[in-house]
C-alpha positions in Angstrom: 0.0 0.2 0.5 1.2 3.4 -1.0 2.7 5.6 2.5 1.3 9.2 2.8 2.5 11.1 5.1 -0.1 13.4 7.8 1.7 15.6 9.9 -0.7 17.1 12.3 -2.2 13.3 12.4 -3.1 12.7 15.7 -5.1 16.2 15.5 -9.0 16.4 15.0 -8.8 17.1 10.9 -5.8 14.9 10.3 -6.7 11.9 12.9 -10.3 12.2 10.2 -8.0 12.8 7.1 -6.3 9.1 8.1 -9.5 7.5 8.3 -10.2 9.2 4.9 -6.5 7.7 3.4 -7.6 4.4 4.8 -10.7 3.7 3.6 -9.0 4.8 0.2 -6.1 2.1 0.4 -3.7 4.5 1.6 -1.6 3.6 4.4 -1.1 6.8 6.5 1.6 7.8 8.0 0.7 9.9 11.0 3.4 12.2 12.1 2.8 14.4 15.5 4.8 15.3 18.5 1.1 15.7 20.6 1.2 18.9 21.3 -2.0 19.4 20.3 -2.9 16.1 18.8 -4.4 13.0 20.7 -2.2 10.1 20.6 -5.3 8.2 20.9 -6.7 9.3 17.9 -4.5 7.7 15.5 -5.7 4.5 15.0 -5.9 4.0 10.9 -2.3 3.7 10.2 1.7 3.5 12.0 2.1 6.2 14.2 5.8 8.4 14.1 5.6 11.5 17.2 8.2 14.2 16.2 8.7 18.1 15.5 8.3 19.9 12.5 11.6 21.7 13.0 13.6 18.9 13.7 15.4 17.9 10.9 16.9 14.9 11.9 13.6 13.5 12.8 11.3 14.1 9.5 15.2 12.7 8.2 14.5 9.2 9.8 10.6 8.5 8.8 11.6 9.3 5.3 13.9 6.6 5.1 12.1 4.4 7.0 8.4 5.0 4.6 8.9 6.8 1.1 6.0 8.3 1.0 4.7 9.1 -2.2 3.1 12.2 -1.1 2.5 14.8 2.2 -0.9 15.8 3.9 0.4 18.7 5.4 -1.8 19.5 9.0 0.1 20.7 11.7 0.0 23.9 12.4 -0.6 26.0 15.9 -4.5 27.7 14.6 -5.5 29.9 17.5 -6.3 33.5 16.4 -6.5 34.8 19.7 -3.2 33.6 20.3 -1.7 34.4 17.6 -2.4 37.9 17.7 -0.9 38.2 21.3 2.1 35.7 21.0 3.3 35.9 17.3 6.9 34.0 17.1 5.1 30.8 17.9 2.9 31.2 14.6 6.3 32.7 12.8 8.3 29.2 14.8 5.9 27.2 14.5 4.5 27.1 11.0 6.6 28.5 9.0 10.0 27.7 10.3 8.4 24.3 10.8 7.3 24.3 7.1 10.1 25.6 6.2 12.1 21.9 7.4 9.5 19.9 6.5 10.2 21.1 2.7 13.5 20.7 2.9 13.3 17.5 4.4 10.5 16.0 1.4 12.6 18.1 -1.4 15.5 15.9 -0.2 13.8 12.6 0.0 12.7 13.0 -3.2 8.8 13.6 -1.6 7.5 15.9 -4.6 3.5 15.6 -4.2 2.0 18.2 -1.4 -1.2 19.2 0.1 -1.4 21.3 2.2 -4.0 22.8 5.3 -4.3 26.6 4.5 -7.0 28.6 5.2 -10.1 30.9 4.6 -8.2 33.9 6.7 -5.3 34.4 4.5 -7.7 36.9 2.8 -8.1 39.0 6.2 -11.5 41.2 6.5 -13.4 41.5 3.5 -16.9 42.3 4.0 -19.5 42.2 1.2 -17.4 40.2 -0.1 -17.7 36.6 -1.5 -14.6 34.4 -1.6 -12.2 32.5 -4.9 -9.2 31.5 -5.2 -8.9 34.7 -7.1 -9.7 37.4 -3.9 -6.6 39.5 -2.5 -4.8 37.8 0.8 -4.6 40.7 3.6 -4.7 38.8 6.9 -4.9 40.9 9.3 -3.4 37.9 12.8 -0.5 35.9 12.5 -2.6 32.0 12.5 -3.2 34.1 8.5 -0.4 35.4 7.9 2.2 32.2 8.6 0.0 30.3 6.0 0.3 32.7 3.2 3.8 32.4 3.6 4.1 29.0 3.6 1.8 29.2 0.4 4.2 31.1 -0.7 7.2 28.5 0.1 5.4 26.5 -1.3 5.3 28.1 -5.1 8.9 28.6 -4.5 10.1 25.6 -3.6 8.0 24.0 -7.2 10.7 26.4 -9.1 13.9 25.1 -7.8 13.1 21.4 -6.9 9.6 20.2 -8.6 7.4 20.0 -5.6 4.0 20.4 -7.2 1.0 21.2 -4.5 -2.4 21.1 -3.9 -3.8 24.4 -1.5 -7.3 23.7 -0.2 -8.2 27.2 2.0 -11.8 26.0 3.7 -13.6 28.5 6.4 -14.5 27.0 10.2 -14.2 23.6 10.2 -17.6 21.6 12.4 -18.3 18.2 13.3 -16.6 14.5 13.5 -16.8 10.7 12.5 -20.3 9.6 12.1 -18.9 6.1 13.8 -17.4 8.6 17.1 -14.4 7.1 16.0 -12.8 10.0 16.2 -13.9 13.6 16.9 -13.3 16.8 17.6 -11.9 17.7 20.4 -9.2 20.9 21.6 -7.1 21.7 25.7 -8.0 24.5 25.5 -11.2 24.3 23.1 -11.8 27.7 21.2 -14.5 26.0 18.0 -17.3 27.0 18.7 -19.4 24.0 18.2 -17.9 21.9 20.8 -17.8 25.2 22.8 -21.7 25.4 23.0 -22.4 21.5 23.0 -20.1 21.5 26.1 -22.7 24.1 27.8 -25.5 22.6 26.6 -24.3 19.1 28.7 -23.3 21.9 31.0 -19.6 20.7 31.6 -19.2 24.7 31.2 -22.0 27.6 32.5 -22.4 29.3 28.9 -20.8 30.2 26.0 -19.1 33.1 25.3 -20.4 35.0 21.8 -17.6 37.3 21.4 -18.7 40.6 19.7 -23.2 41.3 19.5 -22.4 45.0 16.7 -20.6 43.2 14.2 -22.3 43.8 10.9 -24.7 41.4 10.5 -28.7 41.1 10.8 -28.2 39.7 14.2 -24.7 41.5 15.3 -22.6 38.4 15.4 -19.8 36.9 13.3 -21.0 34.8 9.6 -19.0 32.2 8.7 -19.2 29.4 5.9 -18.7 25.6 7.7 -17.6 22.9 6.9 -18.2 19.1 7.4 -14.6 17.7 8.7 -15.5 14.8 7.1 -16.5 16.4 3.5 -13.3 18.6 3.9 -11.1 15.2 4.2 -12.6 14.0 1.5 -11.4 16.9 -0.9 -7.5 16.0 0.6 -7.9 12.7 -0.5 -9.2 14.5 -3.9 -6.4 17.0 -4.2 -3.7 13.8 -3.7 -5.3 12.3 -6.2 -5.4 15.4 -8.5 -0.9 15.1 -7.5 -0.5 11.8 -8.1 -2.1 11.9 -12.4 0.8 14.3 -12.8 -2.3 17.1 -13.4 -0.5 20.4 -12.0 -0.2 23.4 -9.0 -3.8 24.1 -7.8 -5.5 26.6 -5.5 -9.1 25.2 -4.2 -11.2 27.2 -1.5 -13.6 24.6 0.2 -16.9 26.3 1.4 -21.1 25.5 0.9 -21.3 29.2 0.5 -23.9 29.9 2.8 -23.3 31.9 6.3 -23.9 31.1 9.2 -24.0 33.5 12.5 -22.7 32.9 15.5 -26.5 33.2 16.7 -27.7 31.0 14.2 -25.7 28.5 15.1 -26.5 28.7 18.5 -30.3 28.5 17.9 -29.4 24.8 15.7 -27.6 23.5 17.9 -30.3 23.4 20.6 -32.7 22.7 17.6 -30.6 19.4 17.3 -30.1 18.5 20.7 -33.1 19.9 22.3 -31.5 21.2 25.2 -31.0 25.0 25.9 -27.3 26.9 25.3 -27.1 29.3 27.8 -24.7 32.6 27.0 -23.0 35.2 27.7 -22.6 38.3 25.6 -18.3 39.7 25.4 -16.3 41.7 24.1 -14.7 41.4 20.8 -11.3 39.7 19.8 -8.5 41.4 17.9 -8.4 39.6 14.4 -11.6 37.9 13.6 -13.1 38.7 10.4 -16.6 40.2 10.0 -18.3 37.7 7.2 -16.6 34.8 5.7 -18.0 32.7 2.7 -16.5 30.9 -0.1 -17.8 32.1 -3.6 -15.7 29.5 -5.4 -17.3 26.5 -7.6 -13.6 25.3 -8.7 -13.4 22.3 -6.5 -16.7 21.4 -7.1 -15.8 21.7 -11.1 -12.6 20.4 -10.8 -12.3 17.7 -8.0 -15.5 16.8 -8.3 -16.2 17.1 -5.1 -19.2 17.5 -3.2 -19.9 18.2 0.4 -22.6 15.7 2.1 -22.9 17.1 5.4 -21.9 20.1 6.2 -25.9 20.6 6.6 -25.5 22.2 10.8 -27.3 20.1 11.8 -26.2 17.6 10.4 -22.5 18.7 11.6 -24.1 19.4 15.3 -25.8 15.9 15.3 -22.7 14.1 14.2 -20.2 16.3 16.7 -23.3 15.8 19.5 -23.0 11.8 19.3 -19.0 12.5 19.6 -19.4 14.4 22.8 -21.7 11.6 24.7 -19.8 9.2 23.3 -16.6 10.2 25.5 -13.4 12.3 24.7 -9.7 11.3 24.8 -7.8 11.9 27.7 -7.1 15.1 29.2 
């Protein structure tokens, strides 16, 4: 079977990608330092613990598995933290990705699927975003991802590393079988936070900002089910395997939900009240981010199947009630 190196494979999205790769006939090799991931999430292939900035360790893993491609998920991803501690994001995300690309080039692993973000676009209100929109990130997280995209283009010119870049919106939901799911410490993502509040595991969900220029005053985001997202990554791998050129794809549904709308859907799905308190805006948060791209559908044949809000919340709720990884 073909080995695929999955950085961050013990994390939320990476663990779902490993399951999808295994189902597609690949062997996912997880490379993770477990700073935000969970060893219990590695269920679908070998696990190699290591840091992206550790070149010797990366060289060992490339030599041991000779992967045909890389899926790169490993990254710090908290917008607020990136505003307060940008040095962490430039070191971990950018310097780590540089080390990974150097090791890949030396090993001759020239197919690279990269998990980027819509945060590279910044705050572009009333703009329906596609792949050709200008990138003006407003936080260190978005800036670090844009820098890696630039790095990939340079490494293609110099070393022949072809790449598929996915810029996507808010990811939600969980594996319908509840084998893997979303669990962060501390938790910062909206859906698990509101489900915690619905279960009484936290006193209330804080809504950060109620004075945005939106119909109900709260931020609007485009949400994608994690299983749909990783299906696109497997299609991106196939794109590279047949020799197609480097490409950027946006992943979104084209529909935006405000924070208050997500809370209302969660109440309807769970049958429970979600207690909320209102707080100030967080630095670095954009007003509205919604996809306007159909490129992934037209060129990859990607169609999101589970990315309705009710389905995402129902799958996340099933996982939430089944128990978490060991804290």
